[in-house]
C-alpha positions in Angstrom: 61.5 -6.2 -153.2 63.3 -8.7 -151.0 61.5 -11.5 -152.7 62.7 -10.3 -156.1 66.3 -10.2 -155.0 65.9 -13.7 -153.3 64.5 -15.1 -156.6 67.4 -13.6 -158.6 70.0 -14.9 -156.1 68.3 -18.3 -156.1 68.4 -18.4 -159.9 72.0 -17.5 -159.9 72.9 -20.2 -157.3 71.0 -22.8 -159.3 72.9 -21.8 -162.5 76.3 -21.9 -160.7 75.5 -25.2 -159.1 74.5 -26.7 -162.4 77.7 -25.5 -164.0 79.8 -26.9 -161.2 78.1 -30.3 -161.4 78.6 -30.4 -165.2 82.3 -29.4 -164.8 82.8 -32.0 -162.1 81.5 -34.9 -164.2 84.6 -37.1 -164.6 86.9 -34.1 -165.1 89.7 -36.4 -166.2 87.7 -37.5 -169.3 88.9 -35.8 -172.4 85.6 -35.2 -174.2 85.7 -34.5 -177.9 83.2 -34.3 -180.7 83.5 -37.2 -183.2 82.1 -36.8 -186.7 81.4 -40.1 -188.5 80.6 -39.8 -192.1 80.0 -43.6 -192.6 77.3 -43.6 -189.9 76.1 -40.0 -190.5 76.4 -38.9 -186.9 78.2 -36.7 -184.4 78.7 -37.6 -180.7 80.9 -36.6 -177.8 83.4 -39.3 -176.8 85.9 -39.2 -173.9 88.8 -40.2 -176.0 89.8 -41.2 -179.6 87.6 -44.1 -180.6 88.7 -47.3 -182.3 86.7 -48.6 -185.2 85.5 -52.1 -186.0 83.2 -53.7 -188.6 81.8 -57.2 -189.0 79.1 -59.0 -190.9 76.4 -60.4 -188.6 72.9 -61.7 -188.7 70.2 -60.0 -186.6 66.7 -61.5 -186.6 67.6 -63.5 -189.7 68.7 -60.4 -191.5 72.3 -60.3 -192.7 73.9 -56.9 -192.1 77.2 -55.2 -191.5 77.6 -53.9 -188.0 79.9 -50.8 -187.7 81.2 -49.7 -184.4 83.2 -46.8 -182.8 84.3 -47.2 -179.2 86.6 -46.1 -176.5 87.3 -47.3 -172.9 88.3 -44.7 -170.4 88.5 -45.0 -166.6 86.9 -48.5 -166.6 83.9 -47.3 -168.7 83.3 -48.4 -172.3 81.5 -45.9 -174.6 80.4 -47.3 -178.0 78.2 -46.4 -180.9 77.2 -49.3 -183.2 75.0 -49.1 -186.2 73.8 -50.9 -189.3 72.0 -49.8 -192.4 68.9 -51.8 -193.3 68.5 -52.7 -197.0 64.8 -52.3 -196.6 63.1 -49.7 -194.3 60.6 -52.4 -193.1 63.6 -54.3 -191.5 64.5 -51.4 -189.2 62.1 -52.4 -186.4 63.3 -56.0 -186.4 67.0 -54.9 -186.3 66.2 -52.4 -183.5 64.6 -55.1 -181.4 67.4 -57.6 -182.0 70.1 -55.0 -181.1 68.2 -54.1 -177.9 67.6 -57.7 -176.8 71.1 -58.7 -177.8 72.8 -56.0 -175.7 70.6 -56.6 -172.7 70.9 -60.4 -172.9 74.7 -60.0 -172.9 74.5 -58.9 -169.3 71.5 -61.2 -168.4 69.0 -58.4 -168.3 65.6 -58.2 -170.0 63.9 -55.5 -172.1 62.0 -53.1 -169.8 58.3 -52.9 -170.8 57.4 -49.8 -172.7 60.9 -49.4 -174.3 60.6 -47.4 -177.5 63.3 -46.3 -180.0 65.3 -43.4 -178.5 64.5 -43.9 -174.9 67.3 -44.3 -172.4 67.5 -47.9 -171.1 69.3 -48.5 -167.8 70.1 -52.1 -166.8 72.3 -54.0 -164.5 73.5 -57.5 -164.8 76.7 -59.7 -164.8 79.6 -60.1 -167.1 80.4 -63.7 -168.3 83.0 -63.7 -165.5 80.2 -62.9 -162.9 81.2 -59.3 -162.2 78.4 -56.8 -161.6 77.9 -54.5 -164.6 75.7 -51.6 -165.5 74.6 -50.5 -169.0 73.0 -47.2 -170.0 72.0 -47.1 -173.6 69.8 -45.6 -176.4 68.7 -47.6 -179.4 67.5 -45.5 -182.3 66.0 -45.8 -185.8 66.6 -43.0 -188.2 65.9 -43.5 -191.9 67.3 -46.9 -192.8 69.9 -46.7 -190.0 69.6 -48.5 -186.6 71.9 -47.2 -183.9 73.0 -48.4 -180.4 74.7 -45.9 -178.2 75.9 -47.7 -175.1 78.0 -47.1 -172.0 78.9 -50.0 -169.8 81.0 -50.3 -166.7 81.1 -51.4 -163.0 77.7 -50.6 -161.3 79.4 -48.4 -158.7 81.4 -46.5 -161.3 78.8 -45.7 -164.0 77.6 -42.2 -163.2 74.3 -41.2 -164.7 75.5 -37.6 -165.5 78.4 -39.0 -167.5 76.3 -41.5 -169.4 73.6 -39.0 -170.1 76.2 -36.6 -171.4 77.3 -39.2 -173.9 73.9 -40.7 -174.8 72.3 -37.3 -175.3 75.2 -35.9 -177.4 74.3 -38.2 -180.3 72.9 -36.4 -183.4 72.5 -37.2 -187.0 75.0 -35.4 -189.3 73.8 -35.4 -192.9 76.2 -32.6 -194.0 78.5 -35.0 -195.8 77.5 -38.1 -197.8 73.8 -38.1 -196.9 72.2 -41.5 -196.9 70.6 -42.7 -200.2 66.9 -42.3 -200.3 65.0 -45.6 -200.9 
């Protein structure tokens, strides 16, 4: 009897502790769900994102890189994506995006990295400041995505980055991508 009450109490305490930890994660960040019909996704961002687009070449493949991003409290939250013209190009684009982002901070691709896994790396900015990057690089249909949080090593909290990185979902409710 006492053991059952203890287990209930323990479950309740674990639930309350989890709730408090989630609520305490950067309470000043103003999280909101962003729906992007161009990139066919939804994600939680801690502010209203700015948009950018530019034509680039990744692994010899010309593409248009779209980006949504916001900087709050010294942390930069971004989603970048491109649409491959040929489904066979997605792997090359994924690898180029992953290597490019990591090389920006002087880091290398961890062995065993696969699309969708969270990559955590530290390095230096061009100015020599220590920086951390937590990211996911995904392939879905003909789209290749990079979901990235960067910031000072001592400031980038795993709970905050995981909240952002894991909130990404495809949203095909409006303007679904064309089938090849």
